[in-house]
GUNU-649911 format. One record per residue: x, y, z of N, C-alpha, C in turn. Coordinates in pm, whole numbers, plus 32768, in hexadecimal, padded with zeros to 4 digits. Example, Ala and Ser with C-alpha at 12.3 -4.5 7.8 and 13.67 -1.06 7.14 Angstrom:
85277DC7830C84CE7E3E830C85287EB6830C;85057F1F82C485577F9682CA850A80038313;
***
This chain:
EC974E09C900EC6E4E23C989ECEA4E49C9D9;ECE84EBBCA1FED5A4EE0CA73ED724E78CAE0;EDF04E6CCB09EE154E07CB6BEDC54E12CBEC;EDA94E8BCC19ED634E9FCC99ECCF4E78CC93;EC964E65CC1BEC094E41CC11EBED4DB6CC49;EC524D5FCC50EC3F4CDACC88EC4E4CD7CD1E;EC694D4ACD5BEC7A4D52CDEBEBFC4D8DCE2A;EBE54D66CEA5EB724D99CEEFEBA44DECCF64;EB5B4E55CF81EB7F4EB2CFEAEB084EC6D045;EB244EE7D0C3EABB4F08D122EABE4F9FD137;EA4D4FE0D11DEA455071D12DEA2B508FD1C0;EA8950D4D200EA8150F3D28EEA17515CD2AE;E9EC51A7D24BE987520FD260E8FA51D9D24C;E8E65190D1DEE860515DD1BEE84950D1D1F5;E8B4508CD21CE8AE5002D24EE87D4FA1D1E2;E89D4FC0D167E8764F6BD0F7E8F24F32D0B2;E8E14EBFD072E94B4E81D024E94B4EBFCF9A;E9C24EDDCF68E9D04F17CEE1EA2E4EBFCE90;EA124EB2CE11EA6C4E6BCDB7EABF4ED2CD6E;EB434EC5CD7CEB9C4F27CD40EBA74FA2CD9A;EBFE4FFBCD70EC195074CDBEEBB450E0CD99;EB4150DCCDDBEAD7513DCDBFEADE51B7CE19;EB0F51A5CE91EB115211CEF5EB9F523ECF0F;EBB052B4CF4BEC3652E2CF6FEC7A527ECFCD;ECFD5275CFC4ED4A5217D014ED325223D0A9;ED1E529CD0DAED0852B0D169EC845274D199;EC295258D13DEBA65222D160EB9B518CD14D;EC095149D123EC0050BBD106EC625069D157;EC3C4FEBD16FEC954F86D1AAEC9E4F15D145;ED144EDED135ED254E71D0D7EDAA4E7ED091;EDBD4E36D029ED584DEBCFDEED404D61D01B;ECCE4D28CFF6ECA84CA2D01FEC934C4FCFA1;ECA34BCDCFAFEC9A4B72CF3CEC0A4B5ACF0F;EBAA4B6BCF69EB1F4B51CF47EAC44BB7CF8A;EA4A4BC1CF58E9E94C1CCF94E9C64BEDD022;E9C24B6AD037E9A24B32D0BAEA0D4B59D121;EA8B4B50D0F7EAF84B75D150EAF24C0BD16D;EAD84C5DD109EACE4CEDD11EEA5B4D10D17C;E9EF4CC5D176E97D4CDDD1CEE9A14CC1D260;EA044C6CD276EA334C4CD2FDEAA44CA9D32A;EABE4D12D2DFEB2D4D6DD2FDEB2D4DA0D38D;EABC4DCBD3C4EAC24DFCD44FEAF54D91D4B0;EAC94D14D49FEAF74CA8D4F7EB8A4C89D4DE;EBB24C87D460EC3E4C6BD43DEC994CD8D477;EC704D56D469ECC14DC4D49EECC94DBED537;EC5C4D99D579EC5C4D8ED60AECB94D1ED637;ECB64CACD5F0ED0E4C3CD612EDA14C63D5FF;EDBF4CA6D592EE494CD0D578EE774D36D5E0;EE204D93D604EE444DF7D668EE604DB4D6EE;EE0F4D50D713EE264D08D790EEAC4CBFD78C;EECA4C7ED71CEF4A4C37D70EEFBF4C99D718;EFB14D0FD6DBF01B4D73D6E2F02E4DA5D772;EFBD4DBCD7B9EFC74DE7D845F0104D7ED899;EFF04CFFD882F0314C93D8CDF0C64C8CD8AC;F0E84C9BD82DF1754C9CD805F1BF4D10D846;F1834D86D843F1C14DFCD880F1D54DE7D916;F1724DACD958F17D4D94D9E8F1F04D34DA05;F1FE4CCCD9B3F26C4C6DD9C5F2F24CB2D9AF;F2FB4D06D949F3784D4CD92CF3994DB2D999;F3334DEFD9D4F3494E53DA3BF3684E15DAC3;F3464D95DAD5F3594D52DB55F3DD4D06DB54;F4474D4EDB72F4CC4D12DB75F4EB4CD8DBFF;F48A4CDBDC56F4A24CA8DCDBF4D74D14DD37;F4EC4CEEDDB2F51D4D4ADE17F5B44D52DE0F;F5EC4DCADE12F67E4DD4DE0EF6BA4D94DE8B;F7334D63DE83F7724D26DEF8F7804D8CDF68;F77C4D5ADFE3F7894DB7E056F8174DEBE05D;F82B4E54E0A5F8B04E91E0B5F9124E2AE0ED;F8E74DDAE14FF93E4D77E18BF96B4D0EE127;F9144CE7E0CEF9384C81E06BF99D4CB9E007;F99A4D3BDFEEF9F74D77DF8DFA854D7BDFC3;FA924D86E045FB184D96E081FB5F4D12E097;FB1F4CA3E087FB5E4C22E0A2FBC54BFFE03E;
***
């Protein structure tokens, strides 16, 4: 059995869980450890995207630069 046959993927086009690499890479999300986890792929991806947005916002928020008067002191 090829190594990828034990992995589960979520097909982004058909919205179905697949065992192994059945569809083109552009159409799949994963791999996931179980079919149940792969079935939750849309929720998992949404949670990860939200966490990434929050991380980006924290990284982009360096605060307000010091005022001109504070720089000259």
